[in-house]
C-alpha positions in Angstrom: 21.0 4.7 7.4 23.7 2.2 6.4 21.7 -0.8 7.4 18.6 0.4 5.7 20.5 1.2 2.5 22.2 -2.3 2.5 18.8 -4.0 2.7 17.4 -1.8 -0.1 20.3 -2.9 -2.3 19.2 -6.5 -1.8 15.8 -5.6 -3.3 17.4 -3.7 -6.1 19.5 -6.7 -7.0 16.7 -9.2 -6.7 14.1 -7.3 -8.8 16.6 -5.8 -11.2 15.9 -2.1 -10.8 18.1 0.9 -10.4 18.1 2.1 -6.8 18.4 5.5 -5.1 21.5 6.9 -3.6 21.8 7.4 0.2 21.1 11.1 -0.2 17.7 10.4 -1.6 16.6 8.5 1.5 18.0 11.3 3.7 16.0 13.9 1.6 12.8 11.9 2.5 13.5 12.5 6.1 14.3 16.1 5.6 11.1 16.8 3.5 8.6 14.6 5.4 10.1 14.9 8.9 8.3 12.6 11.4 5.8 11.6 8.7 8.5 9.4 7.1 9.1 6.2 9.0 12.3 4.2 8.3 11.8 0.8 10.0 14.0 -2.2 10.5 12.9 -5.7 11.5 15.6 -7.3 13.6 16.1 -10.7 15.2 17.7 -10.6 18.6 19.3 -14.0 19.0 19.4 -14.0 22.8 15.6 -13.4 23.0 15.0 -15.8 20.1 17.0 -18.6 21.9 15.1 -18.0 25.1 11.7 -18.1 23.3 12.6 -21.3 21.5 13.8 -22.9 24.7 10.5 -22.1 26.4 8.5 -23.5 23.5 10.4 -26.8 23.9 9.6 -26.8 27.6 5.9 -26.2 26.9 5.8 -29.0 24.3 7.6 -31.4 26.6 5.1 -30.6 29.4 2.2 -31.1 27.0 3.7 -34.4 25.8 4.1 -35.7 29.4 0.5 -35.0 30.0 -0.7 -36.7 26.8 1.3 -39.8 27.6 -0.7 -40.3 30.8 -4.0 -40.2 28.9 -5.9 -43.1 27.4 -4.6 -43.8 24.0 -7.0 -43.2 21.1 -6.6 -41.8 17.6 -6.9 -38.2 18.8 -4.3 -38.6 21.6 -1.9 -40.4 19.2 -2.1 -37.6 16.7 -1.5 -35.0 19.5 1.6 -36.9 20.7 2.9 -37.1 17.1 2.4 -33.4 16.6 4.1 -32.5 19.9 7.1 -34.7 19.1 7.4 -33.1 15.6 7.2 -29.6 17.2 10.0 -30.5 19.7 12.2 -31.8 16.8 11.5 -28.6 14.8 12.4 -26.3 17.7 15.5 -28.3 18.5 16.6 -27.9 14.9 16.1 -24.1 15.2 18.2 -24.0 18.4 21.0 -25.9 16.6 21.0 -23.2 13.9 21.5 -20.3 16.2 25.3 -20.7 16.5 25.6 -20.3 12.7 23.3 -17.3 12.8 25.6 -15.7 15.5 28.5 -15.6 13.0 27.3 -12.2 11.9 26.5 -10.9 15.3 23.9 -11.2 18.1 21.3 -9.1 16.2 20.4 -9.9 12.7 18.7 -7.4 10.3 15.9 -9.1 8.5 14.2 -6.4 6.5 13.7 -2.7 6.1 10.9 -0.5 4.9 9.9 3.1 4.5 6.3 4.2 5.3 5.1 7.7 4.7 2.1 9.4 6.2 0.5 11.6 3.5 -3.0 12.7 2.5 -4.8 10.6 5.1 -2.9 7.5 4.2 -0.1 5.3 5.6 1.8 4.6 2.4 4.1 1.5 2.1 6.7 3.3 0.0 9.8 1.1 -0.3 11.2 -2.0 1.2 13.9 -4.7 1.0 14.8 -7.9 2.8 17.6 -10.5 3.1 16.4 -13.6 1.3 18.6 -15.9 3.4 16.5 -14.8 6.4 13.1 -14.9 4.7 11.8 -17.7 6.9 11.7 -15.2 9.8 9.1 -13.1 8.0 10.6 -9.8 8.7 8.5 -8.1 6.1 5.3 -9.3 7.7 6.5 -7.9 11.0 7.0 -4.5 9.5 3.6 -4.5 7.8 1.9 -5.6 11.1 3.7 -2.8 13.0 2.8 -0.1 10.4 -0.8 -1.2 10.2 -1.2 -1.0 13.9 0.5 2.4 13.9 -2.0 3.6 11.4 -4.9 2.4 13.5 -3.5 3.9 16.7 -3.0 7.3 15.0 -6.5 7.3 13.3 -5.0 7.1 9.8 -8.0 5.9 7.8 -6.4 4.3 4.8 -3.4 1.9 4.3 -1.8 2.2 0.8 0.3 -0.7 -0.4 1.4 1.5 -3.3 0.8 -0.7 -6.3 2.1 -3.7 -8.3 3.5 -4.0 -11.7 0.1 -5.0 -13.1 1.4 -8.2 -14.6 -1.0 -10.8 -13.1 0.0 -13.8 -15.2 0.0 -16.4 -12.5 3.8 -16.8 -12.7 5.3 -16.7 -9.1 8.3 -14.6 -10.1 5.9 -12.0 -11.6 3.1 -12.0 -9.0 5.0 -12.5 -5.8 4.7 -8.8 -4.8 1.0 -8.7 -5.7 0.3 -11.9 -3.7 2.3 -10.6 -0.7 0.1 -7.5 -0.6 -3.1 -9.3 -1.4 -2.4 -11.6 1.5 -3.2 -8.8 3.9 -6.7 -8.4 2.5 -6.0 -5.4 0.3 -8.2 -4.4 -2.6 -6.6 -3.9 -6.0 -7.5 -0.5 -7.5 -6.7 0.4 -11.1 -5.6 4.0 -11.6 -5.7 6.0 -14.8 -1.9 5.8 -15.1 0.7 8.4 -16.1 0.5 11.1 -18.6 2.5 14.1 -19.8 0.9 17.5 -20.2 2.8 19.7 -22.8 2.2 23.3 -22.0 4.2 24.6 -25.0 4.5 22.2 -27.9 7.2 24.2 -29.7 9.5 24.5 -26.7 8.9 20.8 -26.0 9.9 19.9 -29.6 13.1 22.0 -29.4 14.0 20.4 -26.0 13.5 16.9 -27.4 15.4 17.7 -30.6 18.3 19.0 -28.5 18.4 15.9 -26.3 18.4 13.7 -29.4 21.3 15.6 -31.0 23.3 15.5 -27.8 23.0 11.7 -27.6 24.5 11.2 -31.0 
């Protein structure tokens, strides 16, 4: 609970909205039970280091093979790419010690998915921007989508955007993130308030106005 709440706070700060208290998230678990999925994307540095080391070995093996071949434009390009890959992976290995300053397991992102009405709903999420290059949010979406498929949930709901599609990156980043998964934008009718008793509603609003003075 603590880790998930900390990640959510990151999103609240980044996007400038008021978040929910911890009790709210606990109430979701109480009310939705096993239909509410609280997920964390983590980077286990021991596994990460092993994987990077293996990628370097694979690239070095490929490079050794290429260097025995007849040199042409295609081979030269492949050799250059292999060397660039090795340099990139070695750079990642060099950064691991700094990553370990906060522990051997790094929390990248968190999200809440809710099964409701034949949908898997992407309800809330947050991530640490300093670890954005590890794409924790994408890992969570991939897992949730496969969960929906495996459990025969017919519809995946990304749960909306702010509707401000101006082309500005800071305004459209959430929309582009969701659109990148191949989703279709659907416009809903919006929100409305039904007033059952206009007189009581008038008195209630008048009372609220007077109390704020």
